[in-house]
C-alpha positions in Angstrom: -29.1 30.8 191.0 -31.0 33.0 188.9 -34.4 33.1 187.5 -35.8 33.8 183.9 -39.7 35.0 184.1 -39.2 38.0 182.3 -36.9 39.6 179.8 -36.9 42.8 181.2 -35.4 41.5 184.4 -31.9 40.6 182.4 -29.5 42.9 180.9 -28.0 43.1 177.4 -24.8 41.8 178.8 -26.7 38.9 180.5 -28.3 38.1 177.2 -25.1 37.7 175.5 -23.7 35.6 178.2 -26.7 33.3 177.8 -25.8 32.7 174.2 -22.1 32.1 174.5 -22.8 29.5 176.6 -25.2 28.2 174.2 -22.2 28.6 171.5 -19.8 26.3 174.2 -22.2 23.6 174.5 -21.5 22.0 171.3 -17.3 21.9 172.3 -18.4 19.6 175.3 -17.9 22.2 177.5 -20.9 21.4 179.7 -21.4 18.0 179.1 -22.7 16.4 182.5 -23.7 19.8 183.8 -27.0 18.1 185.0 -25.8 14.8 186.0 -27.7 13.9 189.3 -30.0 16.8 189.1 -33.9 16.8 188.9 -35.6 19.3 187.0 -39.6 19.0 187.2 -41.4 21.0 184.6 -45.3 21.9 184.5 -46.8 21.5 180.9 -50.3 21.6 179.3 -50.9 18.9 177.4 -50.9 21.0 174.1 -47.6 21.7 174.8 -44.9 20.2 171.6 -41.5 22.8 170.8 -41.1 24.3 173.9 -41.7 20.5 176.0 -39.9 18.5 173.5 -36.5 20.6 173.4 -36.2 21.4 177.2 -36.8 17.5 178.1 -34.2 16.8 175.6 -32.1 19.2 176.5 -32.4 17.8 180.1 -31.3 14.8 178.7 -28.6 15.6 176.7 -27.3 17.4 180.2 -27.7 14.7 182.1 -30.6 15.1 183.8 -33.7 13.9 185.2 -37.0 15.5 183.7 -39.9 15.3 186.1 -43.1 15.9 184.0 -46.6 17.4 185.5 -49.7 18.9 183.9 -49.7 22.5 184.5 -53.0 21.5 185.8 -51.5 20.5 189.0 -50.9 23.8 190.1 -54.6 24.6 190.5 -54.8 22.3 193.2 -55.7 23.6 196.9 -52.7 23.2 198.0 -50.8 25.9 199.1 -48.0 26.9 196.4 -46.1 28.3 199.3 -46.4 24.5 200.6 -45.6 23.0 197.1 -42.3 25.0 197.0 -41.7 23.8 200.3 -41.7 20.3 199.3 -40.0 20.5 195.9 -37.1 22.7 197.4 -36.1 19.4 198.8 -35.8 17.2 195.8 -35.6 19.1 192.6 -32.7 21.3 191.4 -34.6 23.8 188.9 -38.3 23.8 187.8 -39.5 24.6 184.6 -43.5 26.3 184.6 -45.6 26.7 181.4 -48.5 28.4 182.7 -51.2 31.2 182.0 -50.8 33.5 184.8 -47.5 34.9 185.3 -47.8 36.0 188.7 -48.1 32.5 189.9 -44.6 31.7 188.1 -43.7 34.8 189.8 -45.0 33.5 193.3 -43.3 30.1 192.2 -40.1 31.9 191.6 -40.6 33.7 195.4 -41.4 30.7 197.2 -38.8 28.6 195.7 -34.9 28.0 197.0 -34.0 26.7 193.3 -34.0 28.6 189.8 -37.5 29.0 188.2 -38.2 29.1 184.3 -40.9 31.0 182.5 -41.2 28.7 179.7 -44.9 30.9 178.6 -47.4 33.2 180.0 -50.3 34.8 178.5 -48.4 37.8 178.8 -44.7 36.8 177.2 -42.6 34.0 176.2 -39.2 34.4 176.7 -37.2 31.2 176.2 -38.8 31.3 172.6 -37.5 34.8 171.8 -33.8 34.3 173.0 -34.2 31.6 170.8 -34.9 33.7 168.3 -32.3 36.2 168.5 -29.6 33.7 169.4 -31.1 32.6 165.8 -30.7 35.8 164.1 -27.4 36.8 165.4 -26.3 34.0 163.4 -27.5 35.2 160.1 -27.4 38.7 160.5 -24.2 41.5 160.5 -25.6 43.4 163.6 -29.2 42.0 164.8 -29.4 44.4 167.3 -29.7 47.4 164.1 -32.2 45.9 162.0 -35.9 47.4 162.6 -38.4 44.5 163.3 -42.3 44.5 162.9 -44.5 42.4 164.8 -47.7 41.9 162.5 -50.5 40.7 164.9 -52.1 41.3 168.1 -51.2 42.4 171.1 -50.7 38.9 173.1 -47.6 36.8 174.3 -45.9 37.0 171.5 -45.5 40.5 170.4 -45.2 41.5 174.0 -42.0 39.3 174.4 -40.6 41.2 171.5 -41.7 44.4 173.6 -39.3 43.5 176.2 -36.8 42.2 173.8 -36.6 45.8 172.1 -36.7 47.4 175.6 -33.4 45.3 177.0 -31.5 44.8 173.8 -32.2 48.6 171.9 -33.9 47.9 168.9 -36.3 49.1 167.2 -40.0 47.4 166.9 -43.0 48.3 165.9 -46.4 46.8 165.3 -49.0 46.3 162.5 -52.6 45.3 163.4 -56.4 46.2 162.7 -57.4 48.7 165.2 -58.0 47.5 168.8 -55.1 45.2 168.5 -52.4 47.8 169.8 -49.8 47.5 172.1 -49.0 50.4 174.5 -46.3 51.9 173.6 -44.9 50.7 170.4 -45.3 52.7 167.2 -48.3 50.9 165.3 -49.3 50.8 161.5 -53.0 50.1 160.4 -51.4 49.6 157.0 -49.0 46.3 156.1 -47.8 48.0 153.2 -46.5 51.2 154.7 -45.7 49.1 158.2 -43.1 46.3 155.7 -41.2 49.2 154.4 -37.6 49.5 155.8 -38.3 46.9 157.5 -35.6 44.0 158.2 -36.8 41.3 160.6 -41.0 40.5 160.2 -42.3 38.3 163.4 -46.2 36.7 163.8 -48.1 35.4 166.0 -51.4 33.1 164.9 -54.6 34.7 165.3 -57.6 34.0 167.7 -60.7 32.9 165.2 -62.7 35.8 166.5 -59.9 38.5 165.1 -59.5 36.4 162.1 -62.3 38.9 159.9 -60.6 41.8 161.1 -56.8 41.0 160.0 -58.0 40.1 156.5 -56.0 42.7 155.4 -52.7 42.2 157.0 -51.6 38.9 155.8 -48.1 38.7 155.5 -47.5 37.5 151.8 -44.7 36.7 149.5 -45.6 40.1 147.1 -45.7 41.7 150.8 -42.5 40.7 151.8 -40.9 42.3 148.8 -41.6 45.6 150.6 -39.1 45.2 153.0 -35.8 45.9 153.4 -33.3 43.9 151.2 -32.5 40.0 152.7 -35.3 40.8 154.9 -36.7 37.7 157.1 -39.9 36.1 158.0 -39.7 34.9 161.1 -43.8 34.2 162.0 -44.3 32.2 165.6 -45.2 28.4 166.1 -47.7 27.5 165.6 -48.5 29.5 162.3 -51.3 29.0 159.9 -50.9 29.0 156.5 -54.1 31.1 154.7 -54.2 32.9 158.0 -51.8 35.7 159.5 -48.9 33.9 156.7 -49.8 32.9 153.0 -48.6 29.7 151.6 -46.2 31.1 149.3 -44.3 33.3 151.6 -43.6 30.3 153.6 -42.6 28.2 150.7 -40.4 31.1 149.5 -36.4 32.4 150.8 -38.0 34.8 153.2 -39.2 32.1 155.9 -36.4 31.5 158.8 -38.8 29.5 161.1 -37.8 25.9 160.8 -34.0 25.9 161.0 -34.6 29.1 163.7 -36.5 26.6 165.8 -33.2 24.0 165.2 -31.9 26.7 168.5 -34.5 26.3 170.4 -33.2 23.2 172.0 -29.4 24.7 173.1 -30.5 27.7 174.4 -33.1 26.3 176.4 -30.2 24.0 178.1 -28.1 27.8 178.1 -31.1 29.1 180.0 -30.7 26.0 182.4 -27.0 26.7 182.9 -27.1 29.9 183.1 -29.5 30.1 186.1 -27.5 27.3 187.9 -24.5 29.4 187.5 
């Protein structure tokens, strides 16, 4: 039994183990893996992609998804007692909650695997899926140079976790005041994107839009990146804000196609945690 809370809890070899399981799912190796098992999910109402793919993935593996709002974890009841009861009936718990410390406590008290489906400081399953997708279209996605354009937040910090585990080069481009610690930072988008292969973005809060006016990823900007560079914006992305409409309509954009793999990677994560 294993948990997945932070990518930095993994070794690179374990990331590849998850990728191998994802490859094997299509062969039928894991058909019925969750037969007779119940998976508890705590999700906010606003979740779309992560919730749909986890619920569908559980169903396809033969399991029973049981969904709660993550507000259920804000009750007065001590989390130790919540876990004490769930240990009797559940086989996996998947939690999407802003506070990663709450998920860490869940993992401490639970006797079943706990999977982090997103917090305010990271998004491990999303980034695992992106790396898996990249591994299918790049000769060596670890040797590529990555640029994250956006403010310090859960997506940028998750890419930072991934770079620490896998060893690829990551830099950030942002307006002054939005930097991540211990990452090479640019404050000029045209300088930042030169020599880069994988361009990643995150949506911006309304309060930061004015500060990022000069940092939008456009088709013109992407022309400055390395040949065969790709744009992988984290959804939800907003055309006309962190990315332009023309770049989303271009061959640089891989977002929709990449997210197909979110289903199989999240299935692989559940399987890996239970093996």
